[in-house]
C-alpha positions in Angstrom: 0.0 0.0 0.0 2.7 2.5 1.0 4.7 1.8 -2.3 1.6 2.3 -4.4 0.8 5.5 -2.5 4.3 6.8 -3.1 4.0 6.2 -6.8 0.7 8.0 -6.7 2.4 11.0 -5.1 5.1 11.1 -7.7 2.6 10.9 -10.6 0.6 13.7 -9.0 3.8 15.9 -8.6 4.8 15.2 -12.3 1.3 15.9 -13.5 1.4 19.3 -11.6 4.6 20.2 -13.5 2.7 19.4 -16.8 -0.1 21.6 -15.8 2.2 24.4 -14.8 3.9 24.3 -18.2 0.7 23.9 -20.2 -1.0 26.9 -18.5 1.7 29.2 -19.8 0.4 28.5 -23.3 -3.4 27.8 -22.7 -5.4 30.0 -20.4 -7.9 28.2 -18.2 -11.1 29.7 -19.5 -13.2 30.6 -16.5 -13.8 33.8 -14.5 -12.3 36.9 -16.1 -10.7 34.6 -18.6 -14.0 32.8 -19.6 -13.7 30.9 -22.8 -16.5 28.7 -24.4 -13.9 26.3 -26.0 -13.7 24.6 -22.6 -17.2 23.3 -22.8 -20.9 24.2 -22.5 -21.4 27.2 -20.1 -23.2 26.5 -16.9 -24.1 28.7 -13.9 -21.0 29.8 -12.1 -22.7 29.0 -8.7 -23.6 25.5 -9.8 -20.2 25.0 -11.3 -18.4 25.8 -8.1 -20.6 23.5 -6.1 -20.1 20.6 -8.5 -16.4 21.2 -8.7 -15.6 21.6 -5.0 -18.2 19.6 -3.1 -16.9 16.1 -4.1 -13.6 16.7 -2.2 -15.5 17.8 0.9 -17.6 14.6 0.8 -14.8 12.3 -0.1 -12.4 13.6 2.6 -15.1 13.2 5.3 -15.9 9.7 4.1 -12.3 8.7 4.1 -12.0 9.9 7.8 -15.2 8.2 8.9 -14.1 4.9 7.3 -10.6 5.0 8.9 -9.5 4.0 12.4 -8.2 7.5 13.1 -11.4 9.2 14.1 -10.4 9.5 17.8 -6.9 10.9 17.1 -6.6 14.7 17.7 -4.0 15.5 15.1 -5.7 14.0 12.0 -9.0 15.5 13.2 -7.4 19.0 13.4 -5.9 18.6 9.9 -9.3 17.3 8.6 -11.0 20.4 10.1 -8.5 22.7 8.4 -9.0 21.0 5.1 -12.8 20.8 5.4 -13.1 24.4 6.5 -11.7 25.6 3.2 -13.8 23.3 1.1 -17.0 23.9 3.0 -16.6 27.7 2.4 -15.6 27.1 -1.3 -18.4 24.5 -2.0 -21.4 26.0 -0.1 -20.7 29.5 1.0 -18.6 31.1 -1.8 -21.2 30.2 -4.5 -24.1 31.7 -2.5 -22.2 35.0 -2.2 -21.6 35.3 -5.9 -23.2 38.2 -7.7 -24.5 38.4 -11.2 -25.2 35.5 -13.7 -21.7 34.6 -14.8 -21.0 31.3 -16.5 -18.3 28.6 -16.2 -17.4 26.0 -18.9 -18.5 22.5 -18.0 -15.0 21.2 -19.0 -13.4 23.3 -16.3 -15.9 22.0 -13.7 -15.2 18.3 -14.7 -11.4 18.8 -14.6 -11.6 20.5 -11.2 -13.8 17.8 -9.8 -11.5 15.1 -11.0 -8.4 16.7 -9.4 -10.3 17.5 -6.2 -11.4 13.9 -5.8 -7.8 12.6 -6.5 -6.5 15.1 -4.0 -8.9 13.8 -1.3 -7.4 10.3 -1.7 -3.9 11.9 -1.7 -4.5 13.8 1.5 -6.9 11.4 3.2 -4.8 8.4 2.3 -1.9 9.8 4.2 -3.6 11.5 7.1 -6.1 8.7 8.0 -4.6 5.4 6.7 -0.8 5.5 6.2 0.5 7.9 8.9 -1.4 6.3 11.8 0.2 2.9 11.1 3.6 4.3 11.7 2.7 6.1 14.9 3.3 9.3 12.9 1.1 11.4 15.2 2.8 10.4 18.5 3.4 13.5 20.5 2.1 15.6 17.6 0.5 18.4 19.5 3.8 19.2 21.2 5.6 19.8 17.9 5.9 23.4 16.6 5.0 22.8 13.0 1.4 22.0 13.7 1.0 25.5 15.2 3.1 27.3 12.6 1.2 25.6 9.8 -2.1 26.5 11.4 -1.1 30.1 11.7 0.0 30.2 8.1 -3.2 28.5 7.0 -5.4 31.0 9.0 -3.5 33.9 7.5 -4.0 32.5 4.0 -7.7 32.0 4.5 -8.2 35.5 5.8 -6.4 36.9 2.8 -8.4 34.7 0.5 -11.7 35.7 2.0 -10.9 39.4 2.1 -9.7 39.4 -1.5 -12.8 37.6 -2.6 -14.9 40.2 -0.8 -13.0 43.0 -2.7 -13.6 41.3 -6.0 -17.3 40.7 -5.3 -17.8 44.4 -4.5 -16.1 45.8 -7.6 -19.4 46.1 -9.4 -22.7 47.6 -8.4 -25.9 45.5 -9.3 -26.4 45.4 -13.0 -22.9 46.7 -13.8 -20.9 44.6 -16.3 -17.7 46.6 -16.6 -14.3 45.3 -15.3 -12.4 47.1 -12.6 -8.9 46.8 -11.1 -9.2 45.3 -7.5 -7.7 47.7 -5.0 -6.7 47.4 -1.3 -5.7 44.5 0.9 -3.0 42.3 -0.6 -4.0 43.6 -4.0 -1.5 46.4 -3.1 1.3 43.9 -3.8 0.0 41.2 -6.2 -2.6 41.2 -9.0 -4.1 37.9 -7.7 -4.4 38.4 -4.0 -7.1 35.8 -3.7 -4.8 33.2 -5.3 -1.9 34.2 -2.9 -4.2 33.6 0.0 -5.3 30.2 -1.3 -1.6 29.2 -1.9 -0.7 30.3 1.6 -3.5 28.1 3.0 -2.0 25.0 1.5 1.5 25.9 2.4 0.3 26.1 5.9 -1.5 22.8 5.6 1.7 21.2 4.3 3.6 22.5 7.3 0.9 21.5 9.7 0.7 18.0 8.3 4.5 17.8 7.8 3.9 15.5 4.9 4.9 15.0 1.3 1.2 14.8 0.4 0.8 18.3 1.7 3.8 19.5 -0.2 2.5 18.0 -3.5 -0.9 19.7 -2.9 0.9 23.1 -2.3 2.9 22.5 -5.5 -0.4 21.7 -7.4 -1.9 24.9 -6.1 1.0 27.0 -7.3 1.3 25.1 -10.6 -2.4 25.9 -11.3 -2.7 29.4 -10.0 0.7 31.0 -10.8 0.3 30.8 -14.6 -3.3 31.9 -14.3 -2.3 34.9 -12.2 0.2 35.8 -15.0 -2.5 35.5 -17.6 -4.8 37.7 -15.5 -2.1 40.3 -15.2 -1.6 40.3 -19.0 -5.4 40.7 -19.4 -5.4 43.7 -17.0 -2.5 45.3 -18.9 -4.4 44.9 -22.2 -7.6 46.3 -20.8 -6.3 49.1 -18.5 -2.9 49.9 -19.8 -0.8 52.3 -17.8 -3.6 52.6 -15.1 -2.7 49.0 -14.2 1.1 48.8 -15.0 1.9 51.8 -12.9 0.8 49.9 -9.8 3.9 47.6 -10.3 2.3 44.6 -8.7 3.7 41.1 -8.7 1.6 38.2 -10.0 0.9 36.0 -6.9 3.7 36.2 -4.4 4.5 39.7 -2.9 7.9 41.1 -3.9 8.9 37.8 -5.5 6.7 36.6 -8.4 
């Protein structure tokens, strides 16, 4: 089982590299970069639920079916993971304004990755790690608390950035605007920076290769997209945007 799982981790890490390279040439066509070539358009709200809810359900099912339900450390890590996906699956879609669409192909690809990720994270946290007494003395180790702090910071940045984006337009307005304030002072995709920091924090808190691979996947998916968004802003707003001198996704670095 462990050998098969390690092969799975390697495959996922290599796949993320492929995605990172591909997204420098092909823009993922949803949101501001919406493109019909990725499939039939469906409601943005429905799309987010269909894309994100499977991982929430799968992760909870893996935990319930394991023998680790009474252990504190995996429960804390589960709550961190599920907190993000509960918000993304059931709260974020309800807060959306307007009637934007999402391509069905993007929804399906997202749902497939999310389900695989549930097996990647849940397999380690609830099935493999407990067999090696990995969690012995866990709550006395510093990285669980450092990781939790980074995760909370990332989530707050993500939620605040989403709030800023949501309130760029008044009801009925269809124009595009440059997000301002918060971490948008430093990067053009502050919401993505927040999400990336969440999973960096989760990787630290879990102190696992599965967490590292997930953080790498998040960067591989969001960093090229943030670059594409930045180019789109430059085309649409010109000097009004370029004079802000923002990085793409990581303040002062990238």
